[in-house]
C-alpha positions, 0 to 999 in steps of 0.5 A, a space after each residue: 491509473 488509479 491514485 494511491 488513495 484509490 487503490 487503499 479504498 479497494 484494497 479495503 475490501 480485501 481485508 487490507 486496513 492502512 498501518 503507519 509506523 511511528 516515527 524513530 525515536 532516534 536520531 537520524 533513524 530511518 522511518 518505515 514507509 506506511 503499510 498494509 496488514 491483511 487482517 490480524 495477519 503478519 503479511 505486510 505490503 509497504 506503500 510506495 512513498 508518494 502522496 495518496 493523491 498521486 496516481 500510480 504508475 502501471 509498475 507500482 501499480 502492478 507490484 502492488 497487486 502482486 504483493 497484495 495479492 489483489 487480482 489485477 483485472 480489478 484495477 483493468 489491467 
């Protein structure tokens, strides 16, 4: 399985760019997870809360591919 960083690199070929939400200003407010934005579209795909060097599980990779509409075959699934 690829790392999250490897997935991010391959997803760029599909027009996705990484978007990190700034920390919330209110004390105790939750911070949204990093997400992918497809071109200028409003479609966002939340990324798992792991380091980019961490390996994705098969289930996480399948979920990311499905939500981003990236063919699973691109990742050997």
